[in-house]
All heavy atoms as an XYZ file, in Angstrom:
705
protein
N      -5.749     -6.275     23.409
C      -4.470     -5.927     22.877
C      -4.312     -6.616     21.488
O      -4.878     -7.588     21.217
C      -3.282     -6.466     23.798
C      -1.968     -6.258     23.281
S      -0.721     -6.311     24.469
C      -1.018     -4.689     25.295
N      -3.576     -5.916     20.608
C      -3.477     -6.484     19.246
C      -2.421     -7.567     19.257
O      -1.636     -7.703     20.037
C      -3.090     -5.317     18.310
O      -2.250     -4.347     18.853
N      -2.551     -8.313     18.155
C      -1.629     -9.414     17.937
C      -0.284     -8.952     17.386
O      -0.207     -8.458     16.293
C      -2.388    -10.410     16.938
C      -1.635    -11.640     16.643
C      -2.491    -12.451     15.704
C      -1.737    -13.729     15.367
N      -2.454    -14.535     14.421
N       0.792     -9.291     18.212
C       2.049     -8.968     17.705
C       2.752    -10.261     17.191
O       2.705    -11.206     17.949
C       2.919     -8.326     18.872
C       2.406     -6.911     19.296
C       3.348     -6.450     20.471
C       2.497     -5.939     18.129
N       3.503    -10.092     16.093
C       4.281    -11.292     15.533
C       5.770    -10.885     15.649
O       6.160     -9.732     15.266
C       3.876    -11.518     14.101
C       2.376    -11.803     13.984
C       4.677    -12.563     13.554
C       1.941    -13.094     14.658
N       6.589    -11.778     16.180
C       8.010    -11.528     16.217
C       8.588    -11.527     14.825
O       8.214    -12.433     14.068
C       8.597    -12.551     17.070
N       9.429    -10.570     14.519
C      10.052    -10.465     13.235
C      11.449    -11.007     13.342
O      12.032    -11.273     12.335
C      10.014     -9.049     12.751
C       8.683     -8.447     12.537
S       7.506     -9.446     11.536
C       8.207     -9.316      9.980
N      11.947    -11.011     14.544
C      13.305    -11.543     14.912
C      13.228    -12.436     16.095
O      12.199    -12.307     16.840
C      14.341    -10.486     15.103
C      14.520     -9.586     13.834
C      13.884     -9.590     16.329
N      14.152    -13.221     16.377
C      14.028    -13.966     17.665
C      14.073    -13.052     18.804
O      14.831    -12.111     18.947
C      15.252    -14.865     17.697
N      13.108    -13.195     19.692
C      12.812    -12.307     20.813
C      12.766    -12.952     22.105
O      12.043    -13.997     22.229
C      11.503    -11.584     20.511
O      11.498    -10.887     19.273
C      11.229    -10.437     21.533
N      13.629    -12.548     22.987
C      13.573    -13.192     24.389
C      12.539    -12.441     25.210
O      12.437    -11.223     25.310
C      14.855    -13.031     24.966
N      11.719    -13.235     25.849
C      10.654    -12.648     26.723
C      10.605    -13.534     28.137
O      11.157    -14.715     28.055
C       9.215    -12.714     26.121
C       9.212    -11.753     24.923
C       8.862    -14.142     25.726
N      10.127    -12.969     29.132
C       9.974    -13.771     30.372
C       8.511    -14.225     30.464
O       7.646    -13.430     30.376
C      10.273    -12.808     31.581
C      11.710    -12.383     31.590
S      12.949    -13.717     31.803
C      12.636    -14.184     33.510
N       8.444    -15.548     30.530
C       7.039    -16.191     30.728
C       7.069    -16.939     31.993
O       7.758    -18.023     32.097
C       6.688    -17.134     29.559
C       6.542    -16.376     28.179
C       6.266    -17.466     27.111
C       5.287    -15.483     28.269
N       6.351    -16.508     32.919
C       6.287    -17.285     34.291
C       7.651    -17.260     34.948
O       7.942    -18.355     35.554
N       8.407    -16.257     34.761
C       9.775    -16.234     35.394
C      10.842    -17.044     34.630
O      11.883    -17.100     35.083
N      10.441    -17.486     33.427
C      11.384    -18.261     32.662
C      11.687    -17.526     31.363
O      10.820    -17.090     30.646
C      10.868    -19.707     32.332
C      11.870    -20.461     31.467
C      10.471    -20.431     33.565
N      13.011    -17.359     31.051
C      13.363    -16.751     29.791
C      13.060    -17.624     28.697
O      13.524    -18.764     28.632
C      14.867    -16.474     29.846
C      15.356    -15.629     28.558
C      16.857    -15.300     28.766
N      17.247    -14.426     27.667
C      17.946    -14.837     26.614
N      18.160    -16.086     26.391
N      18.315    -13.968     25.745
N      12.225    -17.094     27.680
C      11.802    -17.856     26.615
C      12.074    -17.137     25.288
O      11.924    -15.948     25.201
C      10.227    -18.103     26.639
O       9.940    -18.681     27.874
C       9.823    -19.002     25.581
N      12.549    -17.868     24.315
C      12.923    -17.219     22.982
C      11.587    -17.465     22.075
O      11.220    -18.684     21.778
C      14.092    -17.868     22.298
C      15.338    -17.715     23.306
C      14.408    -17.240     20.913
C      15.739    -16.307     23.509
N      11.095    -16.386     21.529
C       9.985    -16.435     20.572
C      10.680    -16.318     19.218
O      11.348    -15.323     18.881
C       8.987    -15.350     20.805
C       8.481    -15.428     22.272
C       7.829    -15.484     19.791
C       7.662    -16.613     22.622
N      10.454    -17.356     18.441
C      11.036    -17.324     17.011
C      10.335    -16.405     16.011
O       9.089    -16.183     16.231
C      11.071    -18.746     16.462
C      11.939    -19.779     17.251
C      13.408    -19.445     17.138
O      13.892    -18.961     16.147
O      14.014    -19.544     18.231
N      11.036    -15.972     15.026
C      10.316    -15.100     14.016
C       9.142    -15.719     13.408
O       9.204    -16.940     13.180
C      11.461    -14.873     12.934
C      12.723    -15.161     13.702
C      12.429    -16.112     14.736
N       7.991    -14.985     13.273
C       6.840    -15.534     12.715
C       5.839    -15.977     13.741
O       4.633    -16.194     13.438
N       6.326    -16.159     15.013
C       5.421    -16.609     16.044
C       4.824    -15.484     16.751
O       5.411    -14.425     16.781
C       6.219    -17.477     17.148
C       6.713    -18.789     16.522
C       7.443    -19.653     17.612
O       7.900    -19.153     18.516
N       7.380    -20.948     17.430
N       3.557    -15.800     17.254
C       2.938    -14.734     18.043
C       3.581    -14.460     19.368
O       3.973    -15.425     20.139
C       1.515    -15.119     18.252
C       0.694    -13.976     18.885
C      -0.862    -14.346     18.930
O      -1.193    -15.379     18.354
O      -1.601    -13.582     19.640
N       3.715    -13.122     19.714
C       4.309    -12.779     21.015
C       3.203    -12.954     22.069
O       2.128    -12.591     21.810
C       4.940    -11.375     21.026
C       6.195    -11.219     20.175
C       6.551     -9.722     19.862
C       7.384    -11.856     20.890
N       3.654    -13.277     23.343
C       2.631    -13.262     24.442
C       2.182    -11.838     24.747
O       2.861    -10.857     24.237
C       3.422    -13.838     25.538
C       4.843    -13.583     25.296
C       4.963    -13.621     23.822
N       1.168    -11.659     25.557
C       0.691    -10.374     25.971
C       1.900     -9.642     26.632
O       2.592    -10.070     27.464
C      -0.466    -10.392     26.907
C      -1.722    -10.874     26.259
O      -1.813    -10.692     25.006
O      -2.611    -11.362     26.879
N       2.128     -8.392     26.099
C       3.270     -7.538     26.616
C       2.626     -6.230     27.156
O       1.524     -5.906     26.879
C       4.216     -7.255     25.446
C       4.804     -8.443     24.765
C       5.641     -7.927     23.513
C       5.795     -9.148     25.732
N       3.500     -5.532     27.878
C       3.001     -4.212     28.402
C       2.984     -3.356     27.158
O       3.649     -3.580     26.195
C       4.010     -3.730     29.437
O       5.212     -3.340     28.770
N       2.210     -2.287     27.239
C       2.060     -1.283     26.247
C       3.500     -0.729     25.829
O       3.704     -0.657     24.572
C       1.120     -0.162     26.587
C       0.771      0.703     25.412
C       0.000     -0.005     24.345
O      -0.714     -0.863     24.575
O       0.174      0.505     23.089
N       4.229     -0.452     26.789
C       5.608      0.028     26.546
C       6.405     -0.909     25.787
O       7.081     -0.515     24.746
C       6.344      0.451     27.867
C       7.659      0.947     27.683
N       8.768      0.087     27.817
C       8.207      2.100     27.469
C       9.900      0.753     27.542
N       9.588      2.006     27.328
N       6.414     -2.134     26.177
C       7.266     -3.198     25.430
C       6.778     -3.342     24.035
O       7.540     -3.556     23.148
C       7.258     -4.513     26.306
C       8.014     -4.482     27.572
O       8.844     -3.542     27.753
O       7.811     -5.397     28.380
N       5.469     -3.374     23.861
C       4.880     -3.547     22.499
C       5.255     -2.461     21.674
O       5.632     -2.695     20.540
C       3.313     -3.663     22.591
N       5.139     -1.222     22.145
C       5.548      0.018     21.258
C       7.039     -0.116     20.987
O       7.397      0.259     19.842
C       5.199      1.244     22.083
C       3.763      1.530     22.049
C       3.404      2.720     22.859
O       4.252      3.456     23.458
N       2.156      3.218     22.795
N       7.850     -0.463     21.980
C       9.279     -0.583     21.718
C       9.653     -1.546     20.670
O      10.543     -1.312     19.733
C      10.043     -0.823     23.032
N       9.015     -2.661     20.765
C       9.345     -3.824     19.799
C       8.887     -3.466     18.339
O       9.506     -3.733     17.351
C       8.659     -5.098     20.180
C       9.462     -5.783     21.383
C       8.548     -6.994     21.931
C      10.777     -6.291     21.115
N       7.670     -2.908     18.267
C       7.190     -2.457     16.914
C       7.960     -1.309     16.365
O       8.241     -1.228     15.109
C       5.638     -2.100     16.905
O       5.330     -1.101     17.952
C       4.831     -3.347     17.275
N       8.307     -0.346     17.219
C       9.101      0.847     16.719
C      10.503      0.331     16.203
O      10.973      1.007     15.193
C       9.208      1.891     17.816
N      11.056     -0.640     16.761
C      12.393     -1.125     16.395
C      12.362     -2.124     15.171
O      13.291     -2.374     14.589
C      13.082     -1.771     17.550
O      12.459     -3.056     17.828
N      11.064     -2.539     14.808
C      10.947     -3.517     13.750
C      11.086     -4.995     14.250
O      11.104     -5.829     13.369
N      11.243     -5.159     15.539
C      11.472     -6.498     16.014
C      10.080     -7.203     16.091
O      10.046     -8.582     16.168
C      12.071     -6.498     17.416
N       8.986     -6.511     16.093
C       7.765     -7.102     16.110
C       6.797     -6.308     15.099
O       7.067     -5.100     14.880
C       7.053     -6.998     17.453
N       5.742     -7.030     14.745
C       4.803     -6.397     13.726
C       3.375     -6.581     14.243
O       3.068     -7.670     14.754
C       5.030     -6.978     12.373
C       4.295     -6.360     11.263
C       4.630     -7.030      9.919
O       4.019     -8.061      9.592
O       5.498     -6.357      9.243
N       2.611     -5.543     14.231
C       1.226     -5.613     14.725
C       0.369     -5.981     13.523
O       0.297     -5.289     12.505
C       0.770     -4.279     15.253
C      -0.597     -4.243     15.820
O      -1.509     -4.976     15.258
N      -0.786     -3.532     16.785
N      -0.171     -7.194     13.447
C      -0.938     -7.644     12.414
C      -2.238     -6.855     12.135
O      -2.591     -6.770     10.981
C      -1.368     -9.155     12.723
C      -0.147    -10.136     12.711
C       0.540    -10.150     11.484
O       0.035    -10.556     10.406
N       1.844     -9.681     11.481
N      -2.771     -6.274     13.198
C      -4.025     -5.440     12.956
C      -3.660     -4.183     12.252
O      -4.361     -3.765     11.271
C      -4.711     -5.039     14.320
C      -5.232     -6.284     15.062
O      -5.502     -7.305     14.369
O      -5.423     -6.201     16.337
N      -2.493     -3.600     12.619
C      -1.991     -2.428     11.891
C      -1.703     -2.718     10.455
O      -1.889     -1.923      9.526
C      -0.782     -1.761     12.578
C      -1.207     -1.117     13.913
O      -2.402     -1.010     14.188
O      -0.178     -0.860     14.652
N      -1.018     -3.904     10.272
C      -0.672     -4.291      8.976
C      -1.817     -4.443      7.978
O      -1.740     -3.882      6.879
C       0.107     -5.582      8.931
C       0.727     -5.996      7.673
C       1.616     -7.192      7.772
C       2.185     -7.647      6.487
N       3.008     -8.981      6.680
N      -2.908     -5.052      8.524
C      -4.090     -5.258      7.778
C      -4.809     -3.943      7.423
O      -5.262     -3.712      6.306
C      -5.011     -6.224      8.453
N      -4.877     -3.069      8.414
C      -5.470     -1.702      8.262
C      -4.700     -0.937      7.155
O      -5.191     -0.203      6.279
C      -5.528     -0.953      9.445
N      -3.316     -1.007      7.262
C      -2.481     -0.308      6.223
C      -2.707     -0.782      4.833
O      -2.690     -0.161      3.920
C      -1.058     -0.330      6.698
C      -0.078      0.388      5.805
C      -0.451      1.928      5.788
O      -0.584      2.505      6.931
N      -0.563      2.590      4.658
N      -2.827     -2.097      4.764
C      -3.117     -2.763      3.431
C      -4.311     -2.218      2.812
O      -4.461     -2.001      1.688
C      -2.969     -4.336      3.517
N      -5.357     -2.213      3.689
C      -6.787     -1.655      3.149
C      -6.572     -0.097      2.699
O      -7.027      0.201      1.675
C      -7.843     -1.884      4.189
C      -8.304     -3.211      4.438
C      -9.356     -3.229      5.472
C      -9.785     -4.627      5.691
N     -10.872     -4.623      6.736
N      -5.847      0.569      3.492
C      -5.691      1.995      3.184
C      -4.813      2.117      1.941
O      -5.214      3.001      0.992
C      -4.977      2.769      4.335
N      -3.937      1.319      1.707
C      -3.079      1.420      0.507
C      -3.892      1.061     -0.689
O      -3.771      1.655     -1.723
C      -1.811      0.475      0.676
C      -0.841      0.963      1.674
O      -0.839      2.161      2.088
O       0.154      0.129      2.027
N      -4.743      0.057     -0.523
C      -5.553     -0.470     -1.613
C      -6.513      0.677     -2.092
O      -6.723      0.949     -3.304
C      -6.419     -1.706     -1.260
N      -7.106      1.305     -1.018
C      -8.009      2.434     -1.299
C      -7.293      3.598     -1.998
O      -7.841      4.180     -3.032
C      -8.733      2.994     -0.021
C      -9.920      2.181      0.418
C     -10.716      2.938      1.514
N      -9.868      3.290      2.670
C      -9.659      2.556      3.706
N     -10.134      1.335      3.849
N      -8.828      3.049      4.677
N      -6.111      3.922     -1.549
C      -5.308      5.045     -2.091
C      -5.068      4.773     -3.498
O      -5.022      5.596     -4.453
C      -4.173      5.220     -1.317
N      -4.590      3.485     -3.773
C      -4.156      2.989     -5.131
C      -5.433      3.179     -6.071
O      -5.177      3.636     -7.176
C      -3.718      1.646     -5.052
O      -3.340      1.193     -6.355
N      -6.526      2.712     -5.605
C      -7.730      2.780     -6.423
C      -8.075      4.216     -6.839
O      -8.525      4.520     -7.898
C      -8.879      2.051     -5.641
C     -10.095      1.738     -6.442
C     -11.094      0.997     -5.604
C     -11.920      0.060     -6.433
N     -12.814     -0.753     -5.655
N      -8.008      5.036     -5.826
C      -8.363      6.501     -5.943
C      -7.247      7.108     -6.941
O      -7.789      7.834     -7.833
C      -8.369      7.213     -4.624
C      -8.665      8.713     -4.853
C      -8.738      9.401     -3.492
O      -8.552      8.915     -2.409
N      -8.882     10.777     -3.542
N      -6.038      6.829     -6.784
C      -4.999      7.403     -7.639
C      -5.252      6.847     -9.142
O      -5.121      7.678    -10.095
C      -3.601      6.911     -7.146
O      -3.388      7.359     -5.879
C      -2.510      7.473     -8.044
N      -5.624      5.680     -9.334
C      -5.917      5.108    -10.625
C      -7.102      5.824    -11.251
O      -7.086      6.138    -12.375
C      -6.195      3.531    -10.549
C      -4.900      2.790    -10.195
O      -3.819      3.267    -10.287
O      -5.180      1.550     -9.903
N      -8.097      6.059    -10.511
C      -9.331      6.706    -10.887
C      -8.972      8.135    -11.284
O      -9.440      8.634    -12.458
C     -10.400      6.719     -9.924
N      -8.215      8.838    -10.523
C      -7.769     10.222    -10.889
C      -6.894     10.278    -12.082
O      -7.095     11.140    -13.002
C      -7.006     10.819     -9.687
C      -7.872     11.144     -8.489
C      -7.100     11.573     -7.250
O      -5.886     11.546     -7.287
O      -7.714     11.776     -6.148
N      -6.010      9.251    -12.259
C      -5.241      9.261    -13.481
C      -6.037      8.965    -14.704
O      -5.852      9.678    -15.641
C      -4.139      8.113    -13.314
C      -3.308      7.975    -14.553
C      -2.183      8.769    -14.740
C      -3.619      6.992    -15.420
C      -1.473      8.665    -15.857
C      -2.743      6.824    -16.650
C      -1.679      7.750    -16.814
N      -6.928      8.049    -14.609
C      -7.792      7.734    -15.759
C      -8.597      8.969    -16.159
O      -8.799      9.253    -17.380
C      -8.769      6.571    -15.503
C      -7.984      5.249    -15.444
O      -6.853      5.187    -15.994
O      -8.544      4.256    -14.911
N      -9.199      9.726    -15.218
C     -10.028     10.836    -15.354
C      -9.201     11.945    -16.052
O      -9.689     12.609    -17.091
C     -10.599     11.393    -14.168
N      -7.997     12.199    -15.608
C      -7.038     13.154    -16.251
C      -6.725     12.777    -17.637
O      -6.610     13.561    -18.573
C      -5.850     13.348    -15.308
C      -4.934     14.386    -15.775
C      -5.530     15.909    -15.816
O      -6.518     16.088    -15.259
O      -4.922     16.690    -16.511
N      -6.426     11.521    -17.885
C      -6.004     10.940    -19.199
C      -7.185     11.280    -20.138
O      -6.969     11.762    -21.262
C      -5.618      9.587    -19.149
C      -5.341      9.059    -20.532
C      -4.787      7.612    -20.545
N      -5.713      6.759    -19.827
C      -5.423      5.539    -19.360
N      -4.251      4.969    -19.728
N      -6.236      4.820    -18.755
N      -8.342     10.941    -19.684
C      -9.616     11.151    -20.538
C      -9.683     12.609    -20.872
O     -10.090     12.984    -21.964
C     -10.871     10.597    -19.858
C     -11.995     10.645    -20.711
C     -13.253     10.025    -20.040
O     -13.174      9.720    -18.910
N     -14.347      9.955    -20.767
N      -9.524     13.558    -19.875
C      -9.637     14.926    -20.083
C      -8.593     15.406    -21.112
O      -8.981     16.221    -22.029
C      -9.440     15.669    -18.766
C      -9.724     17.235    -18.944
C      -9.221     17.952    -17.621
N      -7.719     18.029    -17.627
C      -6.860     18.662    -18.437
N      -7.344     19.479    -19.330
N      -5.665     18.580    -18.176
N      -7.413     14.908    -20.967
C      -6.432     15.403    -22.001
C      -6.686     14.809    -23.391
O      -6.598     15.535    -24.327
C      -5.001     14.868    -21.558
C      -4.035     15.006    -22.559
C      -4.495     15.617    -20.275
N      -7.128     13.568    -23.473
C      -7.464     13.057    -24.675
C      -8.675     13.840    -25.391
O      -8.621     14.108    -26.644
C      -7.893     11.558    -24.608
C      -6.668     10.648    -24.351
C      -7.059      9.292    -24.048
O      -8.154      8.911    -23.649
N      -6.185      8.271    -24.233
N      -9.592     14.120    -24.653
C     -10.730     15.094    -25.184
C     -10.270     16.334    -25.606
O     -10.747     16.861    -26.695
C     -11.810     15.078    -24.134
C     -12.633     13.823    -23.894
C     -13.579     14.021    -22.719
O     -13.579     14.898    -21.972
N     -14.382     12.914    -22.578
N      -9.388     16.959    -24.778
C      -8.793     18.292    -25.253
C      -8.077     18.184    -26.497
O      -8.163     18.998    -27.360
C      -7.913     18.793    -24.047
C      -7.406     20.065    -24.311
C      -6.502     20.614    -23.177
O      -6.991     20.696    -22.018
O      -5.260     20.713    -23.330
N      -7.234     17.155    -26.604
C      -6.445     16.956    -27.867
C      -7.364     16.665    -29.031
O      -7.082     17.342    -30.104
C      -5.448     15.779    -27.564
C      -4.352     16.138    -26.745
C      -3.410     14.936    -26.520
O      -3.810     13.734    -26.774
N      -2.274     15.242    -25.908
N      -8.440     15.968    -28.910
C      -9.344     15.740    -30.016
C     -10.077     17.017    -30.348
O     -10.174     17.317    -31.567
C     -10.305     14.631    -29.588
O      -9.662     13.541    -29.213
C     -11.424     14.358    -30.639
N     -10.418     17.819    -29.412
C     -11.191     19.012    -29.715
C     -10.326     20.087    -30.350
O     -10.773     20.974    -31.095
C     -11.875     19.633    -28.574
O     -10.958     20.109    -27.582
N      -9.032     20.055    -30.179
C      -8.167     21.044    -30.709
C      -7.281     20.657    -31.821
O      -6.479     21.391    -32.322
C      -7.251     21.648    -29.572
O      -6.510     20.580    -29.113
C      -8.040     22.331    -28.520
N      -7.516     19.354    -32.263
C      -6.680     18.797    -33.345
C      -7.103     19.494    -34.613
O      -8.153     19.762    -34.900
C      -6.912     17.264    -33.445
N      -6.058     19.728    -35.408
C      -6.250     20.350    -36.799
C      -6.669     19.225    -37.663
O      -5.926     18.221    -37.858
C      -5.055     20.952    -37.206
O      -4.570     21.913    -36.223
C      -5.160     21.667    -38.500
N      -7.782     19.329    -38.413
C      -8.128     18.304    -39.273
C      -7.116     18.199    -40.466
O      -6.535     19.207    -40.899
C      -9.484     18.735    -39.799
C      -9.647     20.157    -39.449
C      -8.666     20.403    -38.367
N      -7.005     16.982    -40.955
C      -5.976     16.789    -41.998
C      -6.680     17.387    -43.321
O      -7.848     17.203    -43.612
C      -5.878     15.262    -42.315
C      -4.365     14.735    -42.217
C      -4.255     13.370    -42.516
O      -4.335     13.001    -43.655
O      -4.194     12.696    -41.508
N      -5.828     18.191    -44.058
C      -6.450     18.743    -45.226
C      -6.786     17.713    -46.172
O      -6.097     16.636    -46.365
C      -5.241     19.623    -45.826
C      -4.059     19.208    -45.105
C      -4.402     18.442    -43.903
N      -7.894     17.893    -46.912
C      -8.412     16.948    -47.841
C      -7.618     17.077    -49.079
O      -7.169     18.168    -49.538
C      -9.882     17.067    -48.160
O     -10.123     18.310    -48.597
N      -7.324     15.917    -49.781
C      -6.556     16.011    -50.995
C      -7.503     16.334    -52.142
O      -8.633     15.878    -52.300
C      -5.940     14.652    -51.293
C      -4.908     14.174    -50.301
C      -4.274     12.865    -50.537
C      -3.250     12.567    -49.513
N      -2.639     11.303    -49.757
N      -6.972     17.159    -53.163
C      -7.767     17.524    -54.239
C      -8.084     16.320    -55.131
O      -7.413     15.347    -55.228
C      -7.064     18.514    -55.056
C      -5.625     18.484    -54.490
C      -5.712     17.738    -53.174
N      -9.361     16.357    -55.757
C      -9.741     15.181    -56.522
C      -8.851     15.195    -57.786
O      -8.407     16.185    -58.336
C     -11.174     15.291    -56.960
N      -8.580     13.968    -58.248
C      -7.834     13.829    -59.465
C      -8.540     14.425    -60.709
O      -9.765     14.256    -60.715
C      -7.484     12.337    -59.715
N      -7.809     15.014    -61.516
C      -8.382     15.667    -62.754
C      -8.752     14.632    -63.697
O      -8.009     13.677    -64.001
C      -7.415     16.714    -63.399
C      -7.192     17.870    -62.544
C      -6.303     18.866    -63.197
C      -5.965     20.070    -62.426
N      -5.090     20.967    -63.004
N      -9.876     14.845    -64.411
C     -10.291     13.911    -65.462
C      -9.931     14.479    -66.804
O      -9.906     15.747    -66.972
C     -11.781     13.754    -65.429
C     -12.381     13.094    -64.286
C     -13.748     12.646    -64.425
N     -14.177     11.910    -63.410
C     -15.405     11.502    -63.171
N     -16.399     11.835    -64.108
N     -15.824     10.700    -62.270
N      -9.588     13.634    -67.628
C      -9.189     14.160    -69.008
C     -10.293     13.968    -70.024
O     -11.142     13.336    -70.129
C      -7.970     13.398    -69.446
C      -6.798     13.800    -68.693
C      -5.587     13.133    -69.315
N      -4.538     13.286    -68.390
C      -3.282     12.949    -68.870
N      -2.990     12.628    -70.016
N      -2.227     13.072    -68.035
C-alpha cells in the first residue's frame, strides 16, 4: 500500500481506540475504500502519486520548453530569410 500523509487532523481507529492523526503525519494502513475517500476529499495525500506527478510535470515542462525553443528558432530563421535588406546609401560625391 502506498504511503498516505494526513493533510488535516484525521480520526482513525487503531486497536479499537479512536486516534487523531495530525496533519503531516503518516496515516496507518487503511482499507482501499478509506484511502480513496481520504485522497479524493483532499484529507490525505499519497506521497507516491505526488512524486510521480512531479516527475511527469518536470518531463512535460522540459518538452514544452524544447518545443517553444524549436518554434522560436524556426520563426527567427524565417524572419531572417525573408527580411528586406537595408538599401545601401550612395557614396558621397567628390569634388
